[in-house]
N, C-alpha and C positions, 0 to 999 in steps of 0.2 A: 478603395474610395472615389479617386478620381475616375478611374476607369468605368466606374458604374454612373458618375455624372453625365461623363461625356455619353454613355449609351442613352442614358434618358434624354440628353440633347438631340441625339440623331434620332432617335424614335419621334421626337416632337416635330423635328423637321421633314420627316417622313410622312407623318400625318397630316403636316401642314400642305404639304404638296399636293396630298389625295385630295383638299378641300379647293385647291385652286386648279383651273383648268389649263392655264398656262401660265409661264413666268417670264420676266426680264428684269434686267440690273440695269438701274440709272445711270450708274457712274460712268461708264464708258459708251455706251449704247452699242456694245458689240453684237446685239441681235439684230442691228440694221447692217450689221457686214464690217464695222469698224475696230478691229481690232487693236488697233495702237491709237493713244491720244494725239500723237502727231499730226493726223490727218486734219484735226480741226483746231488744235491749240497751238500757240507758239512755245510753249514749253511741251517739251517731248512727253512727259508723264502727267499733263493735264492740269488743270486748276488754271486761274488766272485768264487774260483775255483769250478770245477766239481769232482765228484768221478768218481769211476772206470766204473760204470754202465751209469753214464753220458757221459761219453767218448764215450764209445761202441754205446749207444742209437744216439749220435748225428752223429757217423762215419756212422752207418748203417740206420737210420731212417731219419735224416734229411740231411746230405751230400749227394749230388749228385754223381753218378758213370763216371761224365763225361772224369775223367782223369785215370780212372782205366779200365783194360782189361776187355772185356764182361765175360769171364772166371774166373775171380778172383773170389773166394767165398767170402762170407759176414762174414764168421767168420775170415780169414785173414785180411780183412779189420778193423774188431774189435780189432785183437790183435796190429793193428798197429796204435791205436787210443790213444797210452801212450805218453809219453813225448819223443820228438825226432822220432816220429814213430817206437817206439818199444813198445813191450810188457813190463810190469815191472816185473821186476826180484827181487824186494826188496819190501815186504809187507808192511814195515813201514813208508816210504818215498815215498813223492809225489810231486817232483819238478813241475813247471808250470811259462809260460811266456805268456804274452798277448800284443798285440800292436793294437791300433785303432788311424786311421787318418782320418779327413775328409776334402774334396775341399769344399768350403762354396762359392756361389754367390750371394750375396744379391740382391736385386732390380734386379732380372733375368730378363734380355732383357729389361732393361732400360738405358738410358743415365748415370744415375749415378750408373750402376753395378759396385759392389766391388768384388774382388775375392780374397779369403784366404785359405790358407792350414793350417789345426789345427791339432797339434799331441794332440789327447784328453786321450790317453792311453799309458803307455809304462810301465808296471808291469812284477816283478818278485815275484812268491809266493812259500813258502814251507808248506806242510801239512806232518805233523809227524802222524801217527794213530797207534793204538795199541788196541788188544782186540777183541774178536768176533763182526760182525757187526760193526767195528769202534766204540767201546765203548768209547774210549778215542782219543780225537783228540786235536791238536794245529795247527793255521794257522796264518799264517803270510805275509802280502803283503807290498812290498815296491816298491814305482814308481815314474815317472815323474808326475809333477802338473803343468800344464800350469799357467802361470801368467794372472790373469783375466784381460778381455779385457779393463775393465776400468782403470786399474793401468798400462797398456802398455802405454809407452811414459812418464810416470811421474816419479818424483823423487823416489818414492814407488816403482817402479818395480825393482830397484838394490838391496834393501832389502827384496823383497818377496823371500821366501822358493821356490824352483824350483823341490823340492823331497820331499817325505813325505811318511810316514807310512800310508795305505792306511787303512787297518785293521788288528788286531792281537787278536786273542782270544783262549781259551782252553775250550772244550766242554765235556761233561761227558754225556753219554746217556745209562741208564741202561737197558733199554728196547727200543721196537720199540714204545712205547706208550707216553714217555715223557724224556725231557732233559734237562740240565742246562747248559747255557753257559756264559762266563765272559770276557770281555775285550774290544775293540774299534771295534763296529760294527754297521751297519745300525739301525736305529731305527724301530720298529714293527710298521708300519703305512701303509695303503693302499696297492695297487698294485705296486709292484717294477717294473715298466716297464722299458724297457733300455733307453729311449728318458730322459735323465735328465735335458733337457730344456722345458718339457712339464708342464704346468700349474699345474697338478696333482702331480709335485713333486718341482716345484719351489715356488708356494703358501704358502704350510706349510712348506718349507725351508728343502728338503729331496735331494738335488741335490748330485753329485757324491763326493763332499767335507764337507759333513754334519755328517759324522761318530760320534759317541759319545761314552766315556767309559761309560760300566756299565753292567748290568746283565740280561740275556733273561731266561725265562721259557717256553718251548716248549711244547704243549700237542698235541696229534694226533690221530685220529682214522678213521677209513673209513666214520665215519659221520661227525665228528667234528674235528676243528683244531684250537688252538689259541695260543697265545703267549702274554707275559707280559713282559714289558720292564722298568727297572730301569735304570736312567743314570744320569751322574753328568757332563755333557759336554766332550769336548775334551780337555784333560789335557795339550796339547802342546800350547793351547790358552791362553791368559791372563784371571786371573781368574774371572774379572768384565762381560768378554763376554761369557762365557762358558754357555750353554742352560741347564739347571739342569730341570729333571721332570721324567715323564711317559708315555708310550705308550702301548698301546695294541690293536691286531687286532684278529677278530674271524671271523671264516666261518663254514657254515654249508652245507650238502652236499645234493642236491637234484638229483632223478634221476640218478644217477652214475655219469655223468659228468657235474653237473652244482653246482656251488657253490655261495652261496649269503654271503655277510658278513658285517660288519659294523667295524670301528676302531676310536679311540679317543687317544688324545695326548694332555697333558698339561705341558708345560714348562717355564722357566723364567729365565733372567740373570739380571744383576744390573740397565738393561735399558728398558726391554720390558716384557710383559707377553702376553704368547699366547696359545690358545685355539683351538683345531682341532677337527672336527668330519668329517667322510666319511662314505658313503654306498657304497658298490659296488658289483658287480656281474661278475663272470668268468662262461662262458657257452661252453661247447665242443660239437662240432656237429661231423657227420659223416666225416670220411677219414681224420682227420686230421686238420679239420676247427674248429675255435671256435671264440666267441667275448669277449669282456671286457667292462665293463662299470662301472665308479666312478663318484660319485658326492660328493663335500665336502663343507664345510663352515670353515673360519679361521678367528678369532677374535686376534688383535694384540692391546694390550694396552701398550702404552708408560708409564714409571714410572715418568718421568720428566716433562710431559705436560699432559694436561687435555684433551685428546682425545682418541680416538676407532677409529680403522680400521676394517672394515668387510669386508673381500672377499670370494666370492664363486667361484668355478670351477667344471668342469665336463670333462671327457673324454670318447669317445666311439672309439674303434677301433676292426676293424676286419681284420682276417690273413687268407687267401686263399690258399690252398695248391695246385698251380696249377699242380705240379707234384714233384717227387721227386728232393729236393734241390732248389725247385723256390716256394716262397711265395708271395702274392700280400697283401699288407696292404693299408687300407683306415683308417684315422683318423678325427674326429671332436672332436676339444676344444672350451671351453667357458671358459671365464676368467670375472668376475664382481667385479667393486670395489666400494662399496655403499658410500664411502665419497663422490665422485663427480658422482656417478651414469653413471659412462662409463664403456663399456664392450668391449671385442674383443672375434672375433670368427677366430679360425685357422683350415684349413682342407687341405686333399689333399693326393695324391695316392702316393704309394711306392713300388718298387720291391726289394725283397730280394733274394739272389742267394748264394747257397751254394754249389760251384762245387765240393767240394770234403772234406774230413775232414780236420778241423783246418783253413779252408778259408771262409770267410763270405764277400759278396759285398752287398751295398745296394745305392740304390739312391732315395731321396726323392725329391717331388715338394710341398711346401707349399703356402698357401695363406693366408696372415693375413688382417682381415678387424678390424679396429679402430672405435667404435661408440662413439660419446661425443654430450653432449647438446651444447657445447661451440665451437667446431671446427669440421672441416671436414679434414680427410686425407686420401690419395689416398691408395687404396689395394697395399699390398706389395708382390711381388712373392720371393721367395727364393729356391735354388737348392742346393740340399744337396748329394755329392757320398762319402761314407765311404768304408772304407776297414778296415777288423778287422782279424788278424792273431794271432793264438794261439799254443801252443807247450804243 
């Protein structure tokens, strides 16, 4: 049955590709020729603040020119990519700020349609760097943490912290080949896509609030990139809840702009043990277009019960560069729970617009289908409209 379901998913992916003239992956812009996240990010595996080169790339290659005079040179646009649209004057300090909000319409077009506006992110960050090629860095991010929807309207809402340290770490990079990082960071597993509600992030528990204190060893060459991560959980949590363990991700370069890789993670706290495996592909195509694909298996074993939960997930996503500043995305996701033999498929198109540096607008239309042997559930359509601003 499982093989049959994966065959159906692969056929869907193939049909979807035929409907799209070209494809691209948003997470790492591998289609623009950047195989490694460390080119643009202080964190070698992406997410978090971007460095000076990343800001210039965002302003002159990703962002559109719709709000600029046609005669304005790219060099000047690049210089204005710094904090508050200014060229950095101090070489050691890089303040940053970021806001992301979303208008969500659940059951879009139905009688039971529900509309919410969610403040997903409101962060302040400071990076301190020193040495040639940023040999020493320290990064700290503090921001707003929305109350989980499951706790809203309950007695637990008033005691839930609404602000938190999202990450803080120090890094030492003696050469371009390897570096060492320690602090509160995301775990090194899978492809770090921006959609934190994706099955590829929710199933292995790697969403926007699942950072852990630990150390990371990063190794990078034009052909091979890898990271090993040992962690002890988020120290702000109660000790019995902290997930302790290790994770690792490894990628190999094929034909310049193609990366194949695998990831593994094993962690546990006082209540559950979790083991996750994933294989992934990132492929850059011409003119900034690319695709990503990840498939994984997660085993969760409660320590207080004689039971075991096995879950499978996969995601295919493309990113089509229609023109400078405008990208078209198409996603197909799959999730299966072996315990009750149910599975879900979610798919839909998106449009992403960068009208200028520091502004991102995005609209997603998602269809979620649930399959179960015991019940039948109607398809659900959701409309998501996001705004992302950063300084």
